[in-house]
Rosetta silent file (secondary structure, phi, psi, omega in degrees, C-alpha in Angstrom):
SEQUENCE: MRIVRFKYRGEENWGIVQPDSIRLLKSPPFPSIRPSSRNIPFKKVKFLPPAAPSKIILIGLNYRDHAKELNMPIPKEPVIFMKPVSSLIACAEDIIYPPMCARLDYEAELALVIKKKAKNIRRLDADKYILGYTCLNDVTARDLQKRDGQWTRAKSFDTFCPVGPWLETEFDPANARVRAYLNGKLKQDSSTRNFIFDIRFLVCFISKVMTLYPGDLISTGTPAGVGPMRPGDTITIDISGIARLENRVARG
SCORE:     score description
SCORE:     0.000 S_00000001
   1 L     0.000  132.430 -179.902  128.258  -53.443  202.907 S_00000001
   2 E  -108.357  120.521 -175.350  128.094  -50.776  200.212 S_00000001
   3 E  -102.137  126.011 -176.060  125.242  -51.106  197.779 S_00000001
   4 E  -121.450  155.269  166.913  125.418  -49.186  194.395 S_00000001
   5 E  -118.128  139.339 -173.371  122.992  -48.677  191.497 S_00000001
   6 E  -154.143  159.406  169.540  124.678  -48.320  188.120 S_00000001
   7 E  -101.627  129.569  178.689  124.220  -48.556  184.351 S_00000001
   8 E  -136.157  120.770 -177.510  126.061  -51.278  182.482 S_00000001
   9 L    53.079   44.923  174.788  125.593  -51.829  178.656 S_00000001
  10 L    78.845    1.146 -178.426  122.481  -49.630  178.791 S_00000001
  11 E  -116.964  141.501  172.487  120.767  -51.479  181.579 S_00000001
  12 E   -80.043  129.865 -178.751  120.278  -50.448  185.115 S_00000001
  13 E  -134.642  166.989  168.229  121.638  -52.769  187.814 S_00000001
  14 E  -121.904  151.410 -173.665  122.399  -53.025  191.418 S_00000001
  15 E  -156.522  179.687 -179.090  125.607  -54.397  193.035 S_00000001
  16 E  -114.639  128.169  179.458  127.952  -54.608  195.968 S_00000001
  17 E   -70.827  130.001  178.373  131.176  -52.471  195.939 S_00000001
  18 L  -123.892  176.652 -172.307  134.322  -54.575  196.155 S_00000001
  19 L   -53.987  -43.711 -172.403  138.020  -53.351  196.073 S_00000001
  20 L  -132.684   10.617 -178.949  138.274  -53.151  192.242 S_00000001
  21 E  -157.570  179.534  176.036  134.905  -54.202  190.885 S_00000001
  22 E  -118.258  129.616  173.027  131.188  -54.420  191.603 S_00000001
  23 E   -79.870  114.137  179.184  129.469  -57.750  192.449 S_00000001
  24 E   -64.699  138.197  169.083  126.244  -57.812  190.514 S_00000001
  25 E   -86.935  152.822 -178.731  123.086  -58.548  192.424 S_00000001
  26 L   -75.488  -19.766  176.950  120.558  -61.071  190.991 S_00000001
  27 L  -168.633  163.820  177.955  117.785  -58.530  191.535 S_00000001
  28 L   -41.283  143.685 -175.432  117.050  -55.160  193.243 S_00000001
  29 L   -81.029   48.055  178.551  117.939  -55.319  197.029 S_00000001
  30 L  -129.211  119.633   -2.855  114.339  -55.211  198.188 S_00000001
  31 L   -92.961    3.832  174.279  113.728  -56.612  200.728 S_00000001
  32 L  -132.877  158.904 -177.866  116.887  -58.789  200.629 S_00000001
  33 L   -95.469  125.615 -176.347  120.269  -58.685  199.022 S_00000001
  34 L  -124.885   92.328 -178.422  121.024  -61.539  196.664 S_00000001
  35 E   -68.607  149.117  167.235  124.634  -61.494  195.124 S_00000001
  36 E   -94.727 -170.595  173.915  125.448  -63.227  191.962 S_00000001
  37 E   -94.579   -2.325 -170.392  128.858  -64.694  191.012 S_00000001
  38 E   -97.573  132.367  179.855  129.473  -61.928  188.396 S_00000001
  39 E  -116.547  141.473 -179.545  131.871  -59.052  188.867 S_00000001
  40 E  -120.009  132.290  173.804  131.988  -55.871  186.638 S_00000001
  41 E   -63.308  149.203 -174.744  135.011  -53.528  186.582 S_00000001
  42 H   -63.133  -34.472 -169.949  134.376  -50.073  187.891 S_00000001
  43 H   -68.973  -17.574 -173.367  135.650  -48.498  184.551 S_00000001
  44 H   -90.809  -11.417 -162.673  132.734  -50.252  182.657 S_00000001
  45 L  -116.774  160.989  166.900  129.799  -48.819  184.670 S_00000001
  46 E  -112.202  115.433 -177.748  128.091  -45.416  185.123 S_00000001
  47 E   -68.564  136.604  179.436  127.065  -44.781  188.639 S_00000001
  48 E  -115.612  166.569  172.488  123.468  -43.793  189.336 S_00000001
  49 L   -56.472  135.214 -169.427  121.804  -42.512  192.496 S_00000001
  50 L   -75.406   41.478  174.239  121.631  -45.344  194.932 S_00000001
  51 L  -160.660  147.834  175.029  117.784  -45.181  195.024 S_00000001
  52 L  -128.993   72.049 -158.120  114.956  -45.468  192.710 S_00000001
  53 L   -84.891  156.711  162.541  112.198  -43.945  194.854 S_00000001
  54 L   -82.474  -18.356  177.992  108.499  -43.372  194.314 S_00000001
  55 L  -162.645  153.693 -179.365  108.989  -40.326  196.444 S_00000001
  56 E  -119.543  115.650 -179.284  111.668  -38.305  198.200 S_00000001
  57 E  -113.471  137.484 -174.211  110.670  -37.103  201.679 S_00000001
  58 E  -131.326  158.315 -172.368  112.758  -34.620  203.654 S_00000001
  59 E  -114.771  122.658  174.792  112.761  -33.192  207.136 S_00000001
  60 E   -92.217  144.988  174.987  113.011  -29.393  207.888 S_00000001
  61 L    49.907   70.533 -177.823  114.736  -28.076  210.970 S_00000001
  62 L  -121.085   10.730  173.486  115.908  -31.353  212.620 S_00000001
  63 E  -115.411  129.030 -178.948  119.250  -30.122  214.125 S_00000001
  64 H   -65.287  -34.442  178.232  119.298  -28.237  217.370 S_00000001
  65 H   -66.492  -36.284  177.035  122.354  -26.226  216.117 S_00000001
  66 H   -67.351  -44.170  179.475  120.505  -25.206  212.962 S_00000001
  67 H   -61.197  -35.306  178.530  117.451  -24.125  214.919 S_00000001
  68 H   -65.264  -44.484 -178.217  119.691  -22.073  217.230 S_00000001
  69 H   -59.988  -37.041 -175.278  121.401  -20.550  214.139 S_00000001
  70 L   -93.657    0.793  177.647  118.128  -19.480  212.690 S_00000001
  71 L    59.306   43.494 -179.874  116.809  -18.302  216.060 S_00000001
  72 L  -115.679  151.259 -179.986  113.727  -20.594  215.734 S_00000001
  73 L   -73.322  152.217  177.780  111.965  -22.659  218.407 S_00000001
  74 L   -66.452  128.157  178.550  112.503  -26.425  218.484 S_00000001
  75 L   -68.463  141.811 -178.444  109.595  -28.021  216.630 S_00000001
  76 L   -75.878  -23.291  173.589  107.217  -30.230  218.504 S_00000001
  77 L  -143.002  161.956  179.107  106.860  -32.723  215.642 S_00000001
  78 L   -58.161  145.421  172.065  108.709  -33.187  212.382 S_00000001
  79 E  -101.756  116.469 -175.780  108.157  -30.812  209.506 S_00000001
  80 E  -110.919  149.549  175.294  108.115  -32.873  206.361 S_00000001
  81 E  -151.981  177.327 -166.552  108.170  -31.806  202.719 S_00000001
  82 E  -132.194  152.402  163.156  108.943  -33.533  199.355 S_00000001
  83 E  -114.108  158.015  175.453  111.144  -33.179  196.237 S_00000001
  84 L   -79.102  154.789  178.439  110.220  -34.682  192.917 S_00000001
  85 H   -62.544  -22.767  178.406  112.043  -37.775  191.674 S_00000001
  86 H   -66.053  -15.070 -176.760  113.153  -35.639  188.618 S_00000001
  87 H   -83.772   -8.535 -173.242  115.498  -33.650  190.980 S_00000001
  88 E   -71.928  139.255  168.720  117.757  -36.807  191.650 S_00000001
  89 E  -145.843  158.978 -179.184  121.358  -36.841  190.253 S_00000001
  90 E   -95.223  170.837  174.424  124.280  -39.040  191.188 S_00000001
  91 L   -52.073  142.032  176.390  127.669  -38.273  192.632 S_00000001
  92 L    73.264    2.519  169.500  129.944  -36.338  190.165 S_00000001
  93 L   -84.408  156.934 -178.029  126.951  -35.056  188.119 S_00000001
  94 E   -80.700  140.831  167.217  126.380  -31.287  187.771 S_00000001
  95 E   -88.468  127.091  179.232  124.012  -29.284  189.788 S_00000001
  96 E   -92.739  123.855  175.838  122.395  -26.726  187.401 S_00000001
  97 E   -80.810  106.771 -169.932  122.118  -23.214  188.552 S_00000001
  98 L   -65.003  139.679  175.983  118.678  -22.069  187.356 S_00000001
  99 L   -58.587  -30.163  176.029  118.624  -18.588  185.512 S_00000001
 100 L   -85.058    4.116 -178.533  115.795  -17.396  187.746 S_00000001
 101 L  -100.593  141.764  179.909  117.553  -18.108  190.922 S_00000001
 102 L  -103.430  -23.591  178.921  119.627  -15.469  192.716 S_00000001
 103 L  -141.858  127.138  175.806  121.024  -17.552  195.666 S_00000001
 104 E  -118.834  125.165 -169.814  121.542  -21.332  195.490 S_00000001
 105 E  -112.466  151.232  165.558  122.347  -22.998  198.865 S_00000001
 106 E   -92.857  158.642  175.164  123.849  -26.447  199.853 S_00000001
 107 L  -151.551   99.612  177.417  122.401  -28.450  202.671 S_00000001
 108 E   -66.558  136.747  177.904  124.441  -31.509  203.822 S_00000001
 109 E  -153.925  149.880  169.984  122.160  -34.385  205.001 S_00000001
 110 E   -86.126  133.230  179.698  122.043  -38.023  206.026 S_00000001
 111 E  -130.113  157.532  179.304  119.536  -39.923  204.040 S_00000001
 112 E  -134.829  155.785 -179.983  118.177  -43.482  204.140 S_00000001
 113 E  -115.143  137.512 -176.706  116.422  -45.842  201.724 S_00000001
 114 E   -83.829  147.728 -177.501  113.407  -48.026  202.701 S_00000001
 115 L  -110.382  -14.232  179.276  113.676  -51.700  201.834 S_00000001
 116 L  -155.223  159.086 -170.508  110.047  -52.924  202.262 S_00000001
 117 L   -60.401  138.452 -174.658  106.586  -51.511  202.400 S_00000001
 118 E  -140.230  123.813  179.322  105.910  -49.608  205.558 S_00000001
 119 L  -145.429  127.212  172.268  102.558  -48.265  206.901 S_00000001
 120 L    54.424   41.147 -171.006  101.830  -47.360  210.453 S_00000001
 121 L   -84.280  160.745  178.559  104.883  -49.099  211.834 S_00000001
 122 L   -79.328  154.463  178.864  106.097  -49.020  215.477 S_00000001
 123 L   -63.718  -40.866  178.957  109.099  -46.934  216.294 S_00000001
 124 L   -59.731  -29.219 -179.680  110.932  -49.978  217.749 S_00000001
 125 L   -88.343   -0.845 -172.589  110.564  -51.758  214.340 S_00000001
 126 H   -57.378  -37.779 -178.388  111.891  -48.988  212.137 S_00000001
 127 H   -63.055  -27.397  176.907  115.284  -50.459  211.603 S_00000001
 128 H   -66.424  -13.692 -177.992  113.724  -53.503  209.909 S_00000001
 129 H  -109.488    4.959  179.577  112.450  -51.274  207.162 S_00000001
 130 E  -105.242  123.355  178.952  115.781  -49.507  206.380 S_00000001
 131 E   -77.851  -49.846  177.176  118.022  -50.848  203.646 S_00000001
 132 E  -173.684 -174.908 -173.919  120.896  -48.490  204.152 S_00000001
 133 E  -125.012  155.767  177.789  122.171  -44.883  204.472 S_00000001
 134 E  -152.132 -178.047  177.030  123.750  -42.426  202.172 S_00000001
 135 E   -89.902  146.388  174.101  124.662  -38.749  201.602 S_00000001
 136 E  -142.207  149.301  174.846  122.261  -36.133  200.202 S_00000001
 137 E  -119.476  109.561  179.733  122.495  -32.534  199.283 S_00000001
 138 L   -80.276   72.411 -175.592  119.137  -30.598  199.742 S_00000001
 139 L   -63.879  135.912 -170.393  119.950  -27.937  197.106 S_00000001
 140 E  -144.398  122.536  170.789  117.686  -24.960  197.609 S_00000001
 141 E   -74.140   95.633 -170.049  116.979  -21.676  195.681 S_00000001
 142 H   -70.640  -27.093  175.513  116.874  -19.711  198.803 S_00000001
 143 H   -69.095  -33.742  179.960  115.677  -16.494  197.317 S_00000001
 144 H   -77.929  -26.695  175.058  112.690  -18.296  195.720 S_00000001
 145 H   -60.840  -48.443  178.216  111.938  -20.016  198.978 S_00000001
 146 H   -63.058  -43.360 -173.916  111.644  -16.645  200.688 S_00000001
 147 H   -66.194  -41.277 -176.490  109.704  -15.129  197.796 S_00000001
 148 H   -79.171  -29.540 -176.597  107.144  -18.011  197.634 S_00000001
 149 L    83.191   -2.356  170.945  106.595  -18.463  201.319 S_00000001
 150 L  -145.384 -175.537 -161.167  106.763  -22.229  200.848 S_00000001
 151 L  -109.659  -16.035 -170.932  109.304  -24.705  199.619 S_00000001
 152 L   -55.840  -50.002  178.965  108.143  -26.547  196.560 S_00000001
 153 L   -62.584  -50.562 -176.779  109.600  -24.449  193.739 S_00000001
 154 L   -55.633  -21.915 -175.312  112.717  -23.721  195.614 S_00000001
 155 L  -120.355   10.645 -172.200  113.706  -27.244  196.180 S_00000001
 156 L  -109.946   -5.904 -179.325  112.258  -28.955  193.077 S_00000001
 157 L   -64.734  152.239  169.547  114.359  -28.009  190.076 S_00000001
 158 L   -50.134  133.072  179.677  116.081  -30.712  188.117 S_00000001
 159 L    83.070    4.979 -176.700  119.420  -31.701  189.715 S_00000001
 160 L   -84.584   12.857  179.273  118.442  -30.259  193.094 S_00000001
 161 E  -139.850   70.109  175.813  118.862  -33.637  194.835 S_00000001
 162 E   -70.902  135.946 -172.767  122.335  -35.110  194.507 S_00000001
 163 E  -138.543  130.598  174.682  122.458  -38.504  196.268 S_00000001
 164 E   146.026 -162.331    6.237  125.252  -41.077  196.803 S_00000001
 165 E   -85.656  -15.687  176.306  127.674  -42.413  196.025 S_00000001
 166 E  -151.861 -177.655  177.384  126.203  -45.764  197.482 S_00000001
 167 E  -106.456  137.134  179.334  124.182  -47.030  200.421 S_00000001
 168 E  -102.012  116.698 -179.651  126.046  -48.183  203.488 S_00000001
 169 L   -87.300  -18.098 -179.822  124.079  -50.994  205.196 S_00000001
 170 L  -105.822   85.732 -169.313  126.386  -51.260  208.275 S_00000001
 171 L  -151.577  136.727  177.126  126.060  -47.811  209.768 S_00000001
 172 L   -98.131  109.835 -179.619  125.129  -46.334  213.185 S_00000001
 173 L   -85.557    6.344 -176.864  123.135  -43.103  212.523 S_00000001
 174 L   -76.509  -28.253 -173.278  123.169  -42.156  216.242 S_00000001
 175 L  -148.376   70.645  177.393  126.589  -40.512  216.234 S_00000001
 176 L  -115.632  135.491  179.424  127.776  -39.666  212.686 S_00000001
 177 E   -75.859  129.501  175.668  129.752  -36.578  211.702 S_00000001
 178 E  -123.577  118.063 -175.578  128.066  -34.620  208.981 S_00000001
 179 E  -132.996  150.777  174.104  130.090  -32.088  207.013 S_00000001
 180 E  -123.247  136.416  171.992  129.956  -29.917  203.914 S_00000001
 181 E  -118.602  122.186  177.310  132.944  -28.577  201.966 S_00000001
 182 E  -106.862  120.982 -175.270  132.674  -25.822  199.410 S_00000001
 183 L    48.675   41.582  173.764  135.747  -25.793  197.128 S_00000001
 184 L    88.879  -11.781 -178.059  137.569  -27.659  199.875 S_00000001
 185 E   -98.459  131.595 -177.701  136.754  -25.271  202.653 S_00000001
 186 E   -63.193  123.028 -178.205  134.669  -26.571  205.618 S_00000001
 187 E  -119.469  -34.095  174.752  131.254  -24.862  205.873 S_00000001
 188 E  -120.944  140.252 -179.296  129.033  -27.445  207.906 S_00000001
 189 E  -156.986   95.493 -172.380  130.294  -29.519  210.705 S_00000001
 190 E  -144.823 -171.790  176.085  127.931  -31.226  213.080 S_00000001
 191 E  -140.356  157.041 -179.264  126.837  -34.609  214.294 S_00000001
 192 H   -71.221   -6.161  168.839  123.543  -36.581  214.261 S_00000001
 193 H   -58.993  -17.761 -178.921  123.800  -36.394  218.020 S_00000001
 194 H   -95.380    5.251  176.774  122.227  -32.989  217.502 S_00000001
 195 E   -60.228  146.822  166.118  119.084  -34.441  215.862 S_00000001
 196 L   -80.018  -48.104  179.725  115.752  -33.296  217.344 S_00000001
 197 L  -123.279  130.447 -173.715  113.954  -36.436  216.131 S_00000001
 198 L   -86.526  175.316 -167.942  116.014  -39.493  215.577 S_00000001
 199 H   -55.506  -50.076 -177.145  115.872  -41.939  212.608 S_00000001
 200 H   -57.798  -45.311 -178.873  113.356  -44.446  214.148 S_00000001
 201 H   -65.760  -35.323 -179.563  111.035  -41.792  215.167 S_00000001
 202 H   -67.183  -53.816  177.628  111.099  -40.073  211.732 S_00000001
 203 H   -54.375  -43.482  171.993  110.409  -43.418  209.879 S_00000001
 204 H   -54.888  -53.659 -175.463  107.541  -44.266  212.246 S_00000001
 205 H   -58.152  -51.177  176.216  106.132  -40.717  212.014 S_00000001
 206 H   -58.475  -37.980 -179.122  106.153  -40.697  208.165 S_00000001
 207 H   -66.143  -23.608 -176.348  104.754  -44.123  207.886 S_00000001
 208 H   -86.574   -9.570  176.050  101.691  -42.906  209.842 S_00000001
 209 H   -96.710  -41.303 -178.800  101.183  -40.117  207.161 S_00000001
 210 L  -149.402  153.105  175.683  101.867  -42.067  203.974 S_00000001
 211 L   -63.911  129.959  177.149  102.788  -45.484  202.808 S_00000001
 212 E  -103.557  143.242 -177.086  106.529  -45.969  202.236 S_00000001
 213 L  -121.651  159.024 -178.857  107.549  -48.348  199.444 S_00000001
 214 L   -52.784  128.436 -175.453  110.815  -50.100  198.636 S_00000001
 215 L    91.854   -9.599  177.786  113.352  -47.551  197.343 S_00000001
 216 L   -58.194  147.711 -177.519  111.702  -44.526  198.905 S_00000001
 217 E  -115.918  128.707  174.437  114.226  -41.979  200.054 S_00000001
 218 E  -119.757  130.133  176.889  114.043  -40.158  203.376 S_00000001
 219 E  -115.381  149.496 -163.379  116.455  -37.337  204.241 S_00000001
 220 L  -104.437   15.915  175.902  116.928  -36.184  207.824 S_00000001
 221 L    94.950  161.141 -174.032  117.572  -32.436  207.787 S_00000001
 222 L  -115.113  150.278  178.854  120.669  -30.263  207.700 S_00000001
 223 L   -82.297 -170.599  175.967  122.812  -28.836  210.474 S_00000001
 224 L   -58.272  155.532  171.121  124.100  -25.265  210.984 S_00000001
 225 L   108.260   -0.289 -174.096  126.185  -23.648  208.330 S_00000001
 226 L   -62.821  157.011 -174.454  124.170  -23.709  205.123 S_00000001
 227 E  -162.360  179.414 -175.796  125.370  -21.181  202.544 S_00000001
 228 E   -89.470  159.178  174.173  125.424  -20.180  198.936 S_00000001
 229 E  -124.420  152.893  178.220  127.088  -21.786  195.798 S_00000001
 230 L  -124.455  161.971  169.174  128.060  -20.173  192.518 S_00000001
 231 L   -61.054  136.039 -169.524  128.692  -21.724  189.142 S_00000001
 232 L    96.601  -13.323 -178.953  132.110  -23.323  189.055 S_00000001
 233 L   -76.855  154.768  170.375  131.981  -24.310  192.704 S_00000001
 234 E  -118.008  124.967  178.655  132.426  -27.855  193.908 S_00000001
 235 E  -116.011  133.914 -179.163  130.410  -28.933  196.897 S_00000001
 236 E  -126.672  128.814  173.063  131.140  -32.062  198.891 S_00000001
 237 E   -94.044  121.737 -176.799  128.993  -33.845  201.480 S_00000001
 238 E  -123.593  116.915  179.193  131.031  -35.918  203.845 S_00000001
 239 E  -118.240  124.457  178.918  129.316  -38.334  206.323 S_00000001
 240 L   -62.317  128.702 -177.331  131.580  -40.376  208.568 S_00000001
 241 L    93.405   -8.677 -179.446  131.065  -44.094  208.005 S_00000001
 242 L  -119.722  -72.219 -175.042  129.525  -43.694  204.563 S_00000001
 243 E   171.782 -167.704  178.489  131.457  -41.691  201.965 S_00000001
 244 E  -126.864  127.823  178.361  131.804  -38.324  200.285 S_00000001
 245 E   -99.907  117.497 -177.825  129.220  -37.020  197.802 S_00000001
 246 E  -123.837  135.749  179.814  130.770  -34.535  195.375 S_00000001
 247 E  -144.437  153.612  176.649  129.091  -32.338  192.651 S_00000001
 248 E  -105.612  141.925  170.498  130.027  -29.325  190.612 S_00000001
 249 E   -91.433  126.961 -178.115  127.764  -26.393  190.079 S_00000001
 250 E  -123.346  152.038 -179.118  127.224  -25.475  186.405 S_00000001
 251 E   -71.702  132.636 -177.418  125.441  -22.454  184.898 S_00000001
 252 L   -69.038    0.000    0.000  121.909  -23.264  183.584 S_00000001
């Protein structure tokens, strides 16, 4: 099932993707999905990021091929960081290249959305707290990251968190192909089989640090092959079994 968030007649709604329309939900899909009998044509809606989180949590260095690429040791526990909610944009919206940035990188990632409050949960119970999965681009001002010695500014500009186009509820995250295309040319190509820490472990680990609320977004790290984008470029994140997230880079 594909769950979308969208704007229709000035109001935000949630729905289920159908062949030629969206089946409106009676309420946000937390913790359960309640379809209505009303359908809305695609052409009448504006798609939004398929999450309305209180926070966005991301994982650094969670692919073995990326660690090898960077010549870095395998971490003993997940490295977590955050992006502000103001960085969220939807599929087909522009990534803005900040004037103070000299190198802007793409990072293809698999992300998930939490469906109910989670605190100190068991690893074996993690699936019960996941609504669905989506594509995410962890856009990073790489030169600012190196200059600052930490990640907050480099990853927090407005538009630096493209997400979408929808949530897939029927998805196996254990063996999914994760790819990035820059102007149609393949740049990243890996699989979640290369995860250092799997999905269940990550949700459990994060829930022991902070309370997770319905709608919170967790992104699971990027594989090898990250690289720069320029104004005018189109970046596409493709995850098998979910969809393609496509955004254009525009000058700030």
